[in-house]
C-alpha positions in Angstrom: 32.6 -28.5 34.7 32.1 -32.8 33.9 35.8 -32.7 33.0 37.2 -31.7 36.3 34.6 -34.3 38.0 36.4 -37.6 38.9 33.6 -40.1 38.1 35.1 -43.4 38.7 32.2 -46.4 38.3 33.0 -49.6 36.6 29.8 -50.3 34.1 29.0 -53.9 35.7 27.9 -56.8 33.4 28.5 -55.0 30.0 28.5 -57.2 27.0 25.7 -59.0 29.3 23.9 -55.8 29.2 24.6 -55.0 25.5 24.1 -58.8 24.5 20.7 -58.9 26.5 19.0 -55.4 24.9 19.8 -56.8 21.4 20.0 -53.4 19.9 18.9 -52.0 16.4 20.9 -49.5 14.6 17.7 -47.6 14.4 15.7 -48.1 17.5 15.2 -45.9 20.8 16.8 -47.4 23.9 17.0 -45.3 27.3 19.7 -46.1 30.0 17.5 -45.4 33.2 20.6 -45.1 35.4 23.0 -42.9 33.5 25.8 -42.5 36.1 29.1 -42.2 34.5 27.8 -43.3 31.0 29.6 -46.4 30.6 26.4 -48.7 29.8 25.2 -45.4 27.8 28.7 -44.9 25.7 28.1 -48.9 24.3 24.7 -48.2 23.6 25.1 -45.1 21.8 28.0 -46.6 20.0 25.9 -49.4 18.4 22.9 -46.8 17.2 22.8 -45.2 13.6 22.1 -41.6 12.6 18.7 -42.6 13.1 18.8 -44.2 16.5 18.1 -42.8 19.8 19.2 -42.7 23.4 17.8 -41.2 26.4 20.2 -41.2 29.7 18.5 -40.6 32.6 19.6 -39.8 36.0 18.8 -38.2 38.8 21.9 -37.1 40.3 22.9 -33.8 39.3 26.6 -35.0 39.2 26.2 -37.7 37.1 24.1 -35.8 34.6 27.1 -33.2 34.1 29.7 -36.2 33.4 27.1 -38.3 31.2 26.6 -35.1 29.1 30.2 -34.5 28.5 30.9 -38.3 27.9 28.1 -38.4 25.3 28.6 -35.4 23.5 30.4 -36.9 20.9 27.4 -38.8 19.6 25.9 -35.6 18.9 21.7 -35.7 18.8 22.1 -39.5 18.7 21.9 -39.0 23.1 19.6 -37.0 25.0 20.9 -36.9 28.7 18.0 -35.6 31.3 18.0 -35.2 35.0 15.2 -37.8 36.2 14.4 -40.6 37.8 13.4 -43.6 35.9 10.0 -43.9 37.6 9.3 -40.9 35.5 10.2 -42.3 32.1 6.7 -42.4 30.8 6.4 -38.3 31.7 9.9 -38.1 30.0 8.7 -39.6 26.7 5.8 -37.5 26.3 7.9 -34.6 26.5 10.3 -35.7 24.1 7.0 -37.1 21.9 8.6 -40.5 21.7 5.6 -42.8 21.8 7.3 -46.0 22.0 11.1 -47.5 22.7 12.7 -50.4 21.8 14.7 -51.1 24.9 15.1 -49.9 28.9 18.6 -51.0 30.6 18.5 -50.2 34.5 21.6 -50.4 36.7 20.1 -50.3 40.6 21.6 -49.2 43.2 24.8 -46.9 44.1 27.2 -45.7 42.0 30.8 -46.4 43.0 31.3 -42.4 42.7 28.5 -41.8 45.1 30.2 -44.7 47.6 33.7 -43.3 47.2 32.6 -39.3 47.6 33.0 -39.1 51.1 30.7 -36.0 51.0 27.7 -37.5 49.6 27.0 -39.6 53.2 26.7 -43.4 51.4 29.9 -44.6 52.9 30.2 -46.3 56.4 34.1 -45.7 55.5 34.5 -41.9 55.9 33.1 -39.6 57.9 31.0 -37.0 56.6 27.4 -35.8 57.1 24.6 -37.8 57.1 22.8 -37.3 53.7 22.5 -40.4 51.5 20.6 -38.5 48.8 20.8 -39.8 45.1 19.0 -36.4 44.0 20.2 -33.2 46.1 16.4 -32.0 45.5 15.0 -34.6 47.7 14.0 -33.2 50.9 14.8 -36.1 53.1 18.3 -37.0 53.7 19.6 -40.0 56.2 19.8 -37.3 59.3 16.5 -36.6 59.3 15.4 -40.2 59.1 17.9 -40.8 62.1 17.0 -38.0 64.1 13.3 -37.8 63.6 11.6 -40.9 63.1 10.4 -43.4 65.9 12.3 -46.2 67.5 9.6 -48.8 65.7 9.8 -46.8 62.2 13.6 -46.8 61.9 14.1 -50.6 63.7 11.3 -51.4 60.9 13.6 -49.9 57.8 17.0 -51.3 59.5 15.1 -55.2 59.2 13.0 -55.0 56.1 15.5 -52.8 53.9 19.0 -54.3 55.5 17.6 -57.4 56.7 19.7 -56.2 59.9 18.5 -59.1 62.4 20.0 -56.3 65.6 18.0 -53.5 64.0 16.1 -53.7 67.7 19.0 -52.8 69.0 20.4 -50.3 66.5 17.2 -48.6 67.0 17.2 -48.0 70.6 20.6 -47.5 70.6 20.0 -44.3 67.8 17.1 -43.0 70.3 19.4 -43.0 73.3 22.4 -41.1 71.6 19.9 -38.3 69.7 18.2 -37.9 73.3 21.7 -36.5 74.0 22.7 -34.6 70.9 21.5 -34.8 67.1 23.3 -37.5 65.3 25.2 -35.6 62.4 27.8 -37.7 60.9 28.1 -41.2 59.0 31.0 -41.6 61.8 28.8 -41.3 64.5 26.4 -43.5 63.1 28.8 -45.9 62.5 29.7 -46.3 66.5 26.0 -46.7 67.8 25.8 -49.9 65.4 29.0 -51.2 66.1 27.8 -50.8 69.7 24.9 -52.5 69.2 26.2 -55.5 67.2 27.6 -58.1 69.6 30.9 -58.7 68.6 30.5 -62.5 68.0 27.5 -61.9 65.5 29.6 -59.9 63.1 30.0 -61.4 59.9 33.6 -62.3 58.7 34.3 -59.5 56.1 31.5 -57.3 56.2 31.1 -54.2 58.0 28.9 -54.1 60.8 27.2 -50.9 59.4 26.7 -52.3 55.8 23.1 -53.5 56.3 21.9 -50.2 58.4 23.5 -48.3 56.0 21.6 -50.1 52.7 18.6 -49.6 54.4 18.9 -46.2 55.3 19.9 -45.5 51.7 16.6 -47.5 50.5 14.7 -45.4 52.7 16.1 -41.8 51.8 15.5 -42.6 48.0 12.8 -44.9 47.9 14.4 -46.9 46.0 12.2 -50.6 46.3 9.1 -48.2 45.6 9.5 -47.1 42.2 10.8 -50.7 41.0 7.3 -52.4 40.3 5.8 -49.2 38.7 9.3 -48.4 36.4 8.9 -51.9 35.0 5.0 -51.9 34.1 5.3 -48.3 32.8 8.6 -49.1 30.3 6.4 -52.7 28.9 4.1 -50.1 28.3 6.2 -48.0 26.0 8.2 -51.3 24.6 7.6 -52.0 21.0 7.0 -55.7 20.6 10.3 -57.5 20.4 11.9 -54.6 22.7 13.9 -55.7 25.8 14.2 -54.4 29.5 17.6 -55.8 31.1 17.9 -55.0 35.0 20.8 -55.6 37.2 20.3 -55.6 41.0 22.5 -55.8 43.6 20.4 -57.4 46.6 18.0 -59.7 47.1 15.0 -57.4 47.9 15.9 -55.6 44.5 16.0 -58.8 42.5 12.8 -60.3 44.1 10.8 -57.3 43.2 12.6 -57.6 39.6 11.8 -61.1 39.6 8.5 -61.1 40.6 6.9 -58.4 38.5 8.5 -60.3 35.5 6.6 -63.0 36.3 3.3 -61.5 36.9 3.9 -59.9 33.6 4.7 -63.2 31.8 1.5 -64.8 33.1 -1.1 -65.4 31.0 -5.1 -66.9 32.2 -5.2 -66.7 35.6 -8.9 -68.0 35.7 -9.5 -71.4 37.5 -8.7 -74.7 35.6 -12.6 -75.8 36.1 -13.6 -72.6 34.2 -14.5 -74.3 30.2 -13.4 -70.7 28.8 -11.2 -67.7 29.9 -13.4 -64.8 31.4 -10.4 -62.9 33.0 -9.0 -62.0 29.8 -5.4 -61.7 30.8 -2.4 -62.2 28.4 1.0 -62.5 28.9 2.6 -59.2 28.2 6.5 -60.3 27.9 8.3 -63.5 27.8 11.3 -63.8 30.4 14.6 -64.3 28.6 16.7 -65.1 31.8 15.0 -67.5 34.0 17.8 -67.5 35.9 19.9 -64.6 36.7 22.7 -63.5 34.7 25.5 -63.3 36.6 29.2 -61.7 36.2 32.0 -63.9 35.1 35.0 -64.7 37.2 37.0 -62.4 35.0 34.9 -59.5 36.1 35.0 -60.5 39.8 38.5 -60.6 39.9 38.6 -57.2 37.8 35.7 -55.7 39.8 34.8 -56.9 43.2 31.7 -54.4 43.7 29.9 -56.9 40.7 30.0 -60.0 43.1 26.5 -59.5 43.9 25.1 -58.2 40.7 22.4 -60.0 38.9 21.0 -59.6 35.5 17.0 -60.2 34.5 15.8 -59.4 31.1 12.5 -59.7 29.4 10.8 -59.1 26.0 7.8 -57.5 25.2 5.7 -59.7 23.1 
């Protein structure tokens, strides 16, 4: 099955991620967003027979592709259909007490964007779906046709940072009163009518922010990041690393703030003679500033232009 699937996705910041993980040949590593197994394949290739890779993805197609591509590594690589937020449960089911590294490549994959029927892209007309996990009952169609005007407005503003969110939400309500909004093409036209031509950013599609916002809502993308980081840090062996690639400011802010919180020590007022809070740093931040793609990568893969990599190490 996997061989018949055209799963094209260039792994972003590949060498930087591998370097950041500081892979030990006999360690246990997790790629929480396996996708087409680009990062996973390189991680697995660095492991000895005693090492282990868990490749997780919630997308059924990605799981099929990753399973095929990682089969050459035998028992070293195990592919599991799961959201990375369930890492703790996955490890318990496999009787894995600790891991040595976790990689997360957040956001939507090139395959998902380029597969029109998945409904992620504003470039092709398709059913309003946007689910990374097709077992998820919530679709973009449900959000657009059933959420209240205020809730749609808030999603567009908070998750898409769309300054015309009120106009778009109002026009969505007006159109769906005539007939349900079924396709990405219909939604794109509504968005275009809602944004003055003079206000459109040069080079950016007018629907880009709204589609990002709807995708985040459908997949609860922001809700799982901080809990997943904290869960992974509890599982990490001392010296183990967590490396996370983000693609927009909302994700990056959560990663940065969660790392900072875990790296913070005593929070007692400076006037206290001794510490009473007992808080100790759990990690040290390896990359104070995010690691960005090289100029060569930007030229080879324009979709990497917004990528940022942050790394932390368990103390």
